[in-house]
C-alpha atoms as an extended CHARMM CRD file, in Angstrom:
* protein
*
       190  EXT
         1         1  MET       CA              0.0000000000        0.0000000000        0.0000000000  PROA      1               0.0000000000
         2         2  ALA       CA              1.1370000000        3.5270000000       -0.6770000000  PROA      2               0.0000000000
         3         3  ASP       CA              2.4790000000        5.4480000000        2.3080000000  PROA      3               0.0000000000
         4         4  GLU       CA              3.4350000000        8.8330000000        0.9160000000  PROA      4               0.0000000000
         5         5  TYR       CA              2.7930000000       12.0470000000        2.7950000000  PROA      5               0.0000000000
         6         6  ARG       CA              2.5960000000       15.5620000000        1.4340000000  PROA      6               0.0000000000
         7         7  ASN       CA              4.0130000000       18.1700000000        3.8010000000  PROA      7               0.0000000000
         8         8  GLU       CA              3.7970000000       21.9400000000        3.7620000000  PROA      8               0.0000000000
         9         9  ILE       CA              5.6770000000       24.3020000000        6.0390000000  PROA      9               0.0000000000
        10        10  SER       CA              4.7160000000       27.9600000000        6.2040000000  PROA      10              0.0000000000
        11        11  ILE       CA              6.9140000000       30.4730000000        8.0130000000  PROA      11              0.0000000000
        12        12  LYS       CA              5.9350000000       34.0820000000        8.5900000000  PROA      12              0.0000000000
        13        13  GLY       CA              8.2070000000       36.4650000000       10.4120000000  PROA      13              0.0000000000
        14        14  LYS       CA             10.7730000000       39.1870000000        9.9840000000  PROA      14              0.0000000000
        15        15  LYS       CA             12.7880000000       39.0930000000        6.7820000000  PROA      15              0.0000000000
        16        16  SER       CA             15.9200000000       38.4550000000        8.8370000000  PROA      16              0.0000000000
        17        17  THR       CA             14.2480000000       35.3740000000       10.4040000000  PROA      17              0.0000000000
        18        18  ILE       CA             13.2580000000       33.9650000000        7.0070000000  PROA      18              0.0000000000
        19        19  ASP       CA             16.7490000000       34.6350000000        5.6490000000  PROA      19              0.0000000000
        20        20  GLU       CA             18.3260000000       32.8720000000        8.6400000000  PROA      20              0.0000000000
        21        21  PHE       CA             15.9930000000       29.8910000000        8.2080000000  PROA      21              0.0000000000
        22        22  ILE       CA             16.9820000000       29.5530000000        4.5360000000  PROA      22              0.0000000000
        23        23  LYS       CA             20.6800000000       29.9800000000        5.3200000000  PROA      23              0.0000000000
        24        24  GLN       CA             20.5460000000       27.4080000000        8.1280000000  PROA      24              0.0000000000
        25        25  TYR       CA             18.3710000000       24.6810000000        6.5600000000  PROA      25              0.0000000000
        26        26  PHE       CA             18.4670000000       24.9590000000        2.7640000000  PROA      26              0.0000000000
        27        27  THR       CA             21.0220000000       23.5700000000        0.3420000000  PROA      27              0.0000000000
        28        28  ILE       CA             21.4410000000       24.7630000000       -3.2320000000  PROA      28              0.0000000000
        29        29  VAL       CA             21.3340000000       21.9290000000       -5.7830000000  PROA      29              0.0000000000
        30        30  ASP       CA             21.8310000000       22.8220000000       -9.4630000000  PROA      30              0.0000000000
        31        31  GLY       CA             20.9180000000       26.4330000000       -8.6810000000  PROA      31              0.0000000000
        32        32  LEU       CA             17.6860000000       25.4530000000       -6.8780000000  PROA      32              0.0000000000
        33        33  TYR       CA             16.9850000000       25.7410000000       -3.1640000000  PROA      33              0.0000000000
        34        34  TYR       CA             16.1850000000       22.4950000000       -1.3430000000  PROA      34              0.0000000000
        35        35  PHE       CA             15.0130000000       21.9520000000        2.2750000000  PROA      35              0.0000000000
        36        36  ASP       CA             17.7590000000       19.6780000000        3.6120000000  PROA      36              0.0000000000
        37        37  PHE       CA             16.7880000000       17.4010000000        6.5250000000  PROA      37              0.0000000000
        38        38  GLU       CA             20.4870000000       16.6160000000        7.0700000000  PROA      38              0.0000000000
        39        39  LYS       CA             21.0880000000       20.2900000000        7.9000000000  PROA      39              0.0000000000
        40        40  VAL       CA             18.2460000000       20.3050000000       10.4320000000  PROA      40              0.0000000000
        41        41  ILE       CA             19.1100000000       17.0080000000       12.1690000000  PROA      41              0.0000000000
        42        42  PRO       CA             22.0240000000       14.9920000000       10.7340000000  PROA      42              0.0000000000
        43        43  SER       CA             21.1490000000       11.3010000000       10.3740000000  PROA      43              0.0000000000
        44        44  ASN       CA             24.7710000000       10.1920000000       10.8630000000  PROA      44              0.0000000000
        45        45  GLY       CA             23.9900000000        6.9090000000        9.1020000000  PROA      45              0.0000000000
        46        46  LYS       CA             21.0470000000        6.0240000000       11.3820000000  PROA      46              0.0000000000
        47        47  PRO       CA             17.6930000000        4.9860000000        9.8810000000  PROA      47              0.0000000000
        48        48  TYR       CA             15.6840000000        8.0420000000        8.8830000000  PROA      48              0.0000000000
        49        49  ASP       CA             12.5960000000        6.9980000000       10.8320000000  PROA      49              0.0000000000
        50        50  GLU       CA             14.6310000000        6.9980000000       14.0710000000  PROA      50              0.0000000000
        51        51  VAL       CA             16.1480000000       10.4150000000       13.4160000000  PROA      51              0.0000000000
        52        52  TRP       CA             13.4090000000       12.3340000000       11.5850000000  PROA      52              0.0000000000
        53        53  ALA       CA             10.2300000000       10.2420000000       12.3020000000  PROA      53              0.0000000000
        54        54  CYS       CA              9.7430000000        9.4760000000        8.5940000000  PROA      54              0.0000000000
        55        55  GLY       CA             11.2520000000        6.9980000000        6.1690000000  PROA      55              0.0000000000
        56        56  SER       CA             12.8440000000        9.3320000000        3.6280000000  PROA      56              0.0000000000
        57        57  GLU       CA             14.4440000000       12.6480000000        2.9050000000  PROA      57              0.0000000000
        58        58  ALA       CA             12.2550000000       15.3370000000        1.3840000000  PROA      58              0.0000000000
        59        59  TYR       CA             11.4890000000       14.7220000000       -2.2790000000  PROA      59              0.0000000000
        60        60  ASN       CA              9.2230000000       16.4300000000       -4.8450000000  PROA      60              0.0000000000
        61        61  PHE       CA             10.3830000000       19.6520000000       -3.1860000000  PROA      61              0.0000000000
        62        62  GLU       CA              8.8690000000       22.9490000000       -4.3150000000  PROA      62              0.0000000000
        63        63  ILE       CA              8.7180000000       26.4880000000       -3.0050000000  PROA      63              0.0000000000
        64        64  VAL       CA              5.0500000000       27.4550000000       -3.1490000000  PROA      64              0.0000000000
        65        65  GLU       CA              5.3980000000       31.0580000000       -2.0230000000  PROA      65              0.0000000000
        66        66  TYR       CA              8.3130000000       33.3080000000       -1.1990000000  PROA      66              0.0000000000
        67        67  ASP       CA              8.3550000000       37.0440000000       -1.0750000000  PROA      67              0.0000000000
        68        68  ASP       CA             10.3520000000       39.7480000000        0.6120000000  PROA      68              0.0000000000
        69        69  ASN       CA              7.3500000000       40.4380000000        2.8270000000  PROA      69              0.0000000000
        70        70  GLU       CA              8.4470000000       37.9040000000        5.4400000000  PROA      70              0.0000000000
        71        71  ASN       CA              6.6830000000       34.8420000000        4.0440000000  PROA      71              0.0000000000
        72        72  LEU       CA              8.0290000000       31.4270000000        2.9680000000  PROA      72              0.0000000000
        73        73  VAL       CA              5.8540000000       28.4070000000        2.0940000000  PROA      73              0.0000000000
        74        74  PHE       CA              7.2990000000       25.1750000000        0.7480000000  PROA      74              0.0000000000
        75        75  ARG       CA              6.0550000000       21.6270000000        0.1090000000  PROA      75              0.0000000000
        76        76  PHE       CA              7.6910000000       18.2480000000       -0.1010000000  PROA      76              0.0000000000
        77        77  ASP       CA              6.7940000000       14.5760000000        0.1140000000  PROA      77              0.0000000000
        78        78  THR       CA              8.0270000000       11.9310000000        2.5470000000  PROA      78              0.0000000000
        79        79  ILE       CA              7.4890000000        8.2110000000        3.0140000000  PROA      79              0.0000000000
        80        80  ASP       CA              6.1890000000        6.4410000000        6.1310000000  PROA      80              0.0000000000
        81        81  GLY       CA              4.9780000000        9.5420000000        7.9500000000  PROA      81              0.0000000000
        82        82  GLY       CA              5.9570000000       13.1420000000        8.3270000000  PROA      82              0.0000000000
        83        83  PRO       CA              9.2300000000       14.5280000000        9.6630000000  PROA      83              0.0000000000
        84        84  GLY       CA              7.9800000000       15.0660000000       13.2130000000  PROA      84              0.0000000000
        85        85  TRP       CA             11.4000000000       15.6250000000       14.7810000000  PROA      85              0.0000000000
        86        86  ILE       CA             12.3370000000       18.0680000000       12.0170000000  PROA      86              0.0000000000
        87        87  VAL       CA              9.1680000000       20.1070000000       12.6430000000  PROA      87              0.0000000000
        88        88  ALA       CA              9.7380000000       20.0410000000       16.4280000000  PROA      88              0.0000000000
        89        89  LYS       CA             13.2660000000       21.4150000000       16.0030000000  PROA      89              0.0000000000
        90        90  ILE       CA             12.0770000000       24.1820000000       13.6750000000  PROA      90              0.0000000000
        91        91  LEU       CA              9.3670000000       25.1690000000       16.1700000000  PROA      91              0.0000000000
        92        92  ASN       CA             11.9350000000       25.3410000000       18.9840000000  PROA      92              0.0000000000
        93        93  GLU       CA             14.6340000000       27.2040000000       17.0700000000  PROA      93              0.0000000000
        94        94  PHE       CA             12.4730000000       29.8170000000       15.3390000000  PROA      94              0.0000000000
        95        95  ARG       CA             10.1900000000       30.9360000000       18.1710000000  PROA      95              0.0000000000
        96        96  SER       CA              9.8460000000       34.4650000000       16.8030000000  PROA      96              0.0000000000
        97        97  ALA       CA              8.1740000000       33.1920000000       13.6120000000  PROA      97              0.0000000000
        98        98  HSD       CA              4.6050000000       32.0230000000       13.0210000000  PROA      98              0.0000000000
        99        99  ILE       CA              5.0310000000       28.4490000000       11.7760000000  PROA      99              0.0000000000
       100       100  VAL       CA              2.3550000000       26.1560000000       10.3590000000  PROA      100             0.0000000000
       101       101  SER       CA              3.1860000000       22.5750000000        9.4010000000  PROA      101             0.0000000000
       102       102  THR       CA              0.5650000000       20.5380000000        7.5220000000  PROA      102             0.0000000000
       103       103  LEU       CA              0.7540000000       16.8820000000        6.5570000000  PROA      103             0.0000000000
       104       104  VAL       CA             -1.7190000000       14.5760000000        4.7980000000  PROA      104             0.0000000000
       105       105  CYS       CA             -1.3890000000       10.9510000000        3.6800000000  PROA      105             0.0000000000
       106       106  GLU       CA             -1.9260000000       10.3370000000       -0.0420000000  PROA      106             0.0000000000
       107       107  MET       CA             -4.6600000000        7.8100000000        0.8610000000  PROA      107             0.0000000000
       108       108  LEU       CA             -6.4480000000       10.5760000000        2.8330000000  PROA      108             0.0000000000
       109       109  SER       CA             -6.4180000000        8.4000000000        5.9320000000  PROA      109             0.0000000000
       110       110  TYR       CA             -4.5690000000       10.8540000000        8.1940000000  PROA      110             0.0000000000
       111       111  ALA       CA             -3.9230000000       14.5830000000        8.4560000000  PROA      111             0.0000000000
       112       112  ILE       CA             -2.3180000000       16.8760000000       11.0080000000  PROA      112             0.0000000000
       113       113  VAL       CA             -1.7970000000       20.6250000000       11.2680000000  PROA      113             0.0000000000
       114       114  VAL       CA              0.6250000000       22.0870000000       13.8080000000  PROA      114             0.0000000000
       115       115  ASN       CA              0.1140000000       25.8440000000       14.1070000000  PROA      115             0.0000000000
       116       116  ARG       CA              2.4280000000       27.8090000000       16.4090000000  PROA      116             0.0000000000
       117       117  PRO       CA              1.9150000000       31.5680000000       16.3730000000  PROA      117             0.0000000000
       118       118  SER       CA              5.0400000000       33.4770000000       17.4170000000  PROA      118             0.0000000000
       119       119  PHE       CA              3.4330000000       34.6240000000       20.6760000000  PROA      119             0.0000000000
       120       120  ARG       CA              2.7400000000       31.0740000000       21.9490000000  PROA      120             0.0000000000
       121       121  ASP       CA              5.1030000000       28.5020000000       23.4180000000  PROA      121             0.0000000000
       122       122  LYS       CA              2.8720000000       25.5330000000       22.6470000000  PROA      122             0.0000000000
       123       123  PRO       CA              1.3960000000       24.9900000000       19.2010000000  PROA      123             0.0000000000
       124       124  PHE       CA             -2.2320000000       24.3340000000       18.3680000000  PROA      124             0.0000000000
       125       125  VAL       CA             -2.5350000000       20.8090000000       16.9610000000  PROA      125             0.0000000000
       126       126  GLN       CA             -5.4010000000       19.4780000000       14.8650000000  PROA      126             0.0000000000
       127       127  LYS       CA             -5.2080000000       15.8770000000       13.7060000000  PROA      127             0.0000000000
       128       128  ALA       CA             -7.5380000000       13.1220000000       12.6120000000  PROA      128             0.0000000000
       129       129  ILE       CA             -7.2800000000        9.4840000000       11.5960000000  PROA      129             0.0000000000
       130       130  LYS       CA            -10.0910000000        8.4400000000        9.2810000000  PROA      130             0.0000000000
       131       131  SER       CA            -10.5530000000        5.0260000000       10.8810000000  PROA      131             0.0000000000
       132       132  ASN       CA            -11.3170000000        6.7260000000       14.2000000000  PROA      132             0.0000000000
       133       133  CYS       CA            -12.8670000000       10.1480000000       13.6380000000  PROA      133             0.0000000000
       134       134  THR       CA            -16.1060000000       12.0750000000       13.3290000000  PROA      134             0.0000000000
       135       135  GLN       CA            -17.7650000000       12.9140000000       10.0190000000  PROA      135             0.0000000000
       136       136  ALA       CA            -16.5870000000       16.5260000000       10.3820000000  PROA      136             0.0000000000
       137       137  GLU       CA            -12.9850000000       15.3590000000       10.8740000000  PROA      137             0.0000000000
       138       138  ALA       CA            -13.2330000000       13.0600000000        7.8410000000  PROA      138             0.0000000000
       139       139  GLU       CA            -14.4870000000       16.0100000000        5.7620000000  PROA      139             0.0000000000
       140       140  TRP       CA            -11.5910000000       18.0940000000        7.0980000000  PROA      140             0.0000000000
       141       141  ILE       CA             -9.0860000000       15.3930000000        5.9920000000  PROA      141             0.0000000000
       142       142  ASN       CA            -10.7460000000       15.3650000000        2.5520000000  PROA      142             0.0000000000
       143       143  SER       CA            -10.4500000000       19.1630000000        2.2490000000  PROA      143             0.0000000000
       144       144  VAL       CA             -6.7620000000       19.0480000000        3.2000000000  PROA      144             0.0000000000
       145       145  GLY       CA             -6.3310000000       16.2350000000        0.6490000000  PROA      145             0.0000000000
       146       146  GLN       CA             -7.9990000000       18.3430000000       -2.0360000000  PROA      146             0.0000000000
       147       147  LYS       CA             -5.6010000000       21.2180000000       -1.3740000000  PROA      147             0.0000000000
       148       148  PHE       CA             -2.4320000000       19.1150000000       -1.2550000000  PROA      148             0.0000000000
       149       149  TRP       CA             -3.0900000000       16.1270000000       -3.5210000000  PROA      149             0.0000000000
       150       150  GLY       CA             -5.8030000000       17.5050000000       -5.8250000000  PROA      150             0.0000000000
       151       151  TYR       CA             -8.4610000000       14.9950000000       -4.7750000000  PROA      151             0.0000000000
       152       152  SER       CA            -10.8550000000       14.6190000000       -1.8430000000  PROA      152             0.0000000000
       153       153  VAL       CA            -11.7850000000       10.9440000000       -2.1770000000  PROA      153             0.0000000000
       154       154  GLU       CA             -9.4450000000        8.0660000000       -1.3490000000  PROA      154             0.0000000000
       155       155  PRO       CA             -7.7090000000        7.2030000000       -4.6370000000  PROA      155             0.0000000000
       156       156  ASP       CA             -8.0060000000        3.8900000000       -6.4350000000  PROA      156             0.0000000000
       157       157  LEU       CA             -4.5360000000        2.3510000000       -6.1660000000  PROA      157             0.0000000000
       158       158  VAL       CA             -4.9020000000        0.2960000000       -9.3510000000  PROA      158             0.0000000000
       159       159  GLN       CA             -5.6730000000        3.4940000000      -11.3000000000  PROA      159             0.0000000000
       160       160  ARG       CA             -2.5650000000        5.0450000000       -9.7200000000  PROA      160             0.0000000000
       161       161  GLY       CA             -0.3420000000        2.3160000000      -11.1560000000  PROA      161             0.0000000000
       162       162  PHE       CA             -0.3160000000       -0.2240000000       -8.3290000000  PROA      162             0.0000000000
       163       163  VAL       CA             -0.8120000000       -3.9640000000       -8.7870000000  PROA      163             0.0000000000
       164       164  ASP       CA             -3.2770000000       -5.7520000000       -6.4740000000  PROA      164             0.0000000000
       165       165  VAL       CA             -1.3060000000       -8.6750000000       -5.0020000000  PROA      165             0.0000000000
       166       166  GLY       CA             -4.2100000000       -9.9090000000       -2.8510000000  PROA      166             0.0000000000
       167       167  ASP       CA             -5.4300000000       -9.5920000000        0.7430000000  PROA      167             0.0000000000
       168       168  GLY       CA             -5.6550000000       -5.8030000000        0.5060000000  PROA      168             0.0000000000
       169       169  HSD       CA             -1.9900000000       -5.4080000000       -0.4550000000  PROA      169             0.0000000000
       170       170  PHE       CA             -0.7630000000       -3.4220000000       -3.4480000000  PROA      170             0.0000000000
       171       171  MET       CA              2.6410000000       -3.0690000000       -5.0530000000  PROA      171             0.0000000000
       172       172  ARG       CA              3.9680000000       -0.5290000000       -7.5130000000  PROA      172             0.0000000000
       173       173  MET       CA              6.0380000000       -2.0380000000      -10.2840000000  PROA      173             0.0000000000
       174       174  HSD       CA              9.1570000000       -0.3250000000      -11.6450000000  PROA      174             0.0000000000
       175       175  PHE       CA             11.1800000000       -1.6400000000      -14.5360000000  PROA      175             0.0000000000
       176       176  GLY       CA             14.8720000000       -0.9000000000      -15.0370000000  PROA      176             0.0000000000
       177       177  PHE       CA             17.2080000000        1.4890000000      -13.2920000000  PROA      177             0.0000000000
       178       178  ASP       CA             15.9170000000        4.4740000000      -15.2650000000  PROA      178             0.0000000000
       179       179  SER       CA             12.5190000000        4.1620000000      -13.5870000000  PROA      179             0.0000000000
       180       180  LEU       CA             14.1490000000        4.2130000000      -10.1360000000  PROA      180             0.0000000000
       181       181  GLN       CA             15.5730000000        7.6730000000      -10.8180000000  PROA      181             0.0000000000
       182       182  ASP       CA             12.0430000000        9.0020000000      -11.2590000000  PROA      182             0.0000000000
       183       183  LEU       CA             10.6830000000        7.2300000000       -8.1770000000  PROA      183             0.0000000000
       184       184  TYR       CA             11.6010000000        9.9190000000       -5.6340000000  PROA      184             0.0000000000
       185       185  PRO       CA             12.8560000000       12.9870000000       -7.5230000000  PROA      185             0.0000000000
       186       186  GLN       CA             14.4880000000       15.6590000000       -5.3920000000  PROA      186             0.0000000000
       187       187  PHE       CA             12.4970000000       18.4770000000       -7.0010000000  PROA      187             0.0000000000
       188       188  LYS       CA              8.8530000000       18.5360000000       -8.0950000000  PROA      188             0.0000000000
       189       189  LYS       CA              8.5870000000       18.4950000000      -11.8640000000  PROA      189             0.0000000000
       190       190  ALA       CA              7.0390000000       21.5770000000      -13.4250000000  PROA      190             0.0000000000
């Protein structure tokens, strides 16, 4: 079964805070800025899920909004959950900024929003798991899914290129090494 998560981090604050965030946590790859988990919390060869709380580095990275008016919004995908420890470190290190982190599973089974205004120590947290939530929470997950994935109904895995291998299990087939390069691209394709 697919276990990809779309993440969005929004940071609002003074220009100097945004500039420091970019300087501290972004790497430039082929002239493009990339949010680098290794700069936030180095993995030092340990499994990613132990260090970052997700199973991969950021991929399909894109800057959604950036302006000189103290606003930076970027998105990326991860596997096996969201980068919980990465988000926690950002919240602790950039207390003067208003930070919102949103995550939703591609199967629309789970969503969480962590919203920490600059004047609060503790963030507001809204989360829901579809197997154990109210109708209103399920609709909220669907609306987050619509914004981040472009759909508000759980996708059909077979239509998304997965093969049904029985007992509710699906597998995505890839052929040749060339297809592996496109599996988790560092930057979102235009």
